[in-house]
N, C-alpha and C positions, 0 to 999 in steps of 0.2 A: 769387332772381334776378328782376329786373324789367326789365333791359335787356341785350340781347346784340347786339353788332355783329359780322359775320363778313365777312372777305375771304377767299375760297375760290378758289385757283388764279387769283389776280388780281395776284400779284407774281412775277417769275420766280425769285426766291431763296427766297421764304417761301410755300408753297402754302396755309398755314392760319394766319390771324391772327384773333384774338377780342379784343374789348374789351367788358367786361361790368361792370355794377354789380349787387350784391346789396342788396335793400332788405328790411328785416325789423325786428321789434320789438327794441329795444335791450336788453331785459332777457332775450332768449332766448339762452342760453349757447352760445357757439361757440368753436372753436379755430382759430387761424390756419393758413395753408397750411403743410403739412408731409407727409412721407412717414408713412403710417399704420403703427402697430406691428402691427396685425392683418392688413394688406394692404400689404406693403413696396413693391410696385410702383406704388401709388397716391400721387399728389401732389395734395392738395386740402385746402381747409378742412374743418371738420367741425362739423355741428350736434350739440351735445352733448345736445340733448333728444331728437331723433328718430333720430339715429344715421347720417343720410345726409349729403349735401353738395349744394351748389348749382352747383359747377363744379369739374371735375377733369380730370387727365390721368394717363396711365401712362407708365412708362419706354419701353414699346413703342409709344407714339404713339396709344393710344385716348383719345378726348375725348368728355366729356358735360357738358351744361349744362341748366339748368331755368329756365323762367318760369312763374308761376301765371297762370291766366286770370282777368281781372278781371270779375267779376259779384258782385252782393250775396249770392247764395246760396253762392257759393264762398268769399267773404271771411269768412263766418260759420261755415263748416264746420269741425268739429273732431271728434276722437274716432277717426278712421281712421288708417292708417299714414301716415307722412311721405312726401310726394312725392320728398323728397330721397333716399330709399332707391332709387328708380329710377335715379338718377345713380350711386350706389354700385354697384348691381347690374351696370350695364353695364361700369363700370370694372374690377370684380374678375372679371367674367366672360371667356371666351375664345371664345364663339360669335360668328357673324357677325351683321351688323345686321338682316338679314331675319328671322332666327330670333328675335332680341330684339324686333322690331316685331310679330311674331305674339304674343309674350307680352304686350306692351303692350295690344294689342287685346283679348285674352282677359281681362285683368285691369282694364280701363278703369273698370269701375264701383265699384272699391274706393277710387278716389282722386277728390278734387275736381278740376276742370278744370286742365289744365296743357299746356305745350308742352315737349317734350324734344328737344334737339339731341344727336346721338350719331353716332359713326363715327370718322374719321380722314382723313388726307390722301388715301387711295384712294377715299373715298366718305363723304359726310356726309348725314345725313337729319334731318328735323324731323317729329316725330309730335305732332299736336294732338288730345289725347284728347276734348275737348268737341265736336269735329266728326268725329272718328275718321278723319283723313286723315293719310297718310304722304307727305312731300314730299322728293324728292331735291334737295339743294342744288346749284345749278348755278354754274359759274364766274362769278365777279363779286363785287360787294359787297352784302350783304344785312343786314337788321336784324329784330329781334323784341323785342316788349315783351310786354304782357299781353293780346294779342289774336292774330290769325292772323299767320303768317309774312309779312314784308314789308309788313304794314299800316302806312301812312305817318303814323303818329303823329308829333307834332313831335319828341319825344326820339329816335325811331327815325331821322328824317331827319337829325338832328344828328350822331348817332354814325356814320351812313353817310357823311356828308360828312367827318368827321374820319378815317375809314378811308381815304377816297379820297385825302385830303391825306397820310396816313402813308405810303402805298404809292407815292407819286408819285416818290420818289427811289430811289436804289440801295439805301440803308439805311432800315430801318423807323424812323420817328420815334415812339419811345415816349412822349416827353415830351408831344407834342401830343395823343396818345390819352389819357393821363391827365388832361390839361387839359380835353378834351372830356367825359370821364366826371365831372369835377368841376364841370360847368357847372350853376349853381343858379338860372338865370334862368327864371322861368315863362313858358309859352307864352301868347300872346294868346287871349282867350276865344273868338274866332272860329275858332281852330284846334283847339280842345279836342274830344276825342271825348266821346260820351255813352254811358257804360258802366253808367249806372243808379245811380251813387254820389253824385250830387249835384254841383253847380257847384263849391262850395267845395273838395271833396276832389279833383275833377278838376284844379283849379288847383294845389293843393298836390303832386299827383302828376306834374305835366306836365314839370318840368325833368328832365334825365338824373340829376342828383344831388338827392336829397330830404333837406332838413333837417327835424328834428323832435326834440322831447324824448323821445317814446315810440317813435316809428317813424321810420325813415329809412334812408339808405344806409349800410350797414355795411362793405362792402368794394368796392373798385374793382380789377379785374384785367385785365391784358393778357397773353395767351397767344400765343406765336409758335412755329410748327413749320417749320423751314427744310427744304431739299431733301436735306440730309445726315441728317435726323432729329433734329438738335439741338432741344431745347425750351427756351424761356425762359418762366418763369412769374413775373410781376410782380404783387405784391398790395399795396395800401394799405388800411389798416383805420381806421375811424372810430367815434367816440363820439356820444352825443346832441348835437344841434345842429351836426352835421357837424365836430366837433373831431377833428383828426388824432390817431391813436394811434401807428401804426408802419407801416413798409413793409418788404417783403423781396423778394429776387429769387433764384429757383432757376433754375439753368442745368443741364440734363441733356445730356450728351455721351456719346460712346462711351468716354471715359476716366473717366467718373463724374459726380458732382454738385458743382457749386460753389454756395454760398449766400452772399448778401450781405444784411446786415440793417441797417436804419436805424431806430433806436428813438427816440421822443420822450419827454418827461418824463412824458407821460400813461400810459405803459406800465408794467406792474408788473415 
């Protein structure tokens, strides 16, 4: 995950709304969002290399999502456990967030830098391993990319503006959120952060949606949890150069799960 927008208790009917993009190497194998065979309560995509995930929910309303921290030393790091396992572990666990945060702090040296969003409608937290801070998410609209929580990078400002628009009416505007997540327009040089990766890469990584042959946006996801506990999980998936593959919607209600899939010619 490289971009997460959050509207937390900012809409009277939908206390938790997330709009997020996952950016990754296109040749890293991954499965589309589905309920896991080995953890049937979990709905998430799956990294088939590391075994974890980048964003997921449970039938009971637990939510977790991850972004990496952008710095040259972390971008080159390899050989340790996948950070996506932290998302998995929170989703499959049943302990509270405080206990989980204590575990994150105890194990922070095992992983390259990351930000982990975790919790649910009753409380949401962000743990930043690179600075060892735990932040309680306050009611309102927030954003996170590959730096600290609410750092106003251009893509963070764009997704926050899209969330503000999406929650302005009585019903959530899912279409406008997916449109914002698909924004491929680079930010002006004057607005770019300096994370030590060079100007050319800063430019290529500046839009919410990253196009590329080897690396880019692989999934765009909108998650909504309403006051009745109903969960909508919308995922669109992409191939190199931003070509659309397929989309799906899972709706979890007290009556069960409804799934709608829209598949393009690119999917197998």
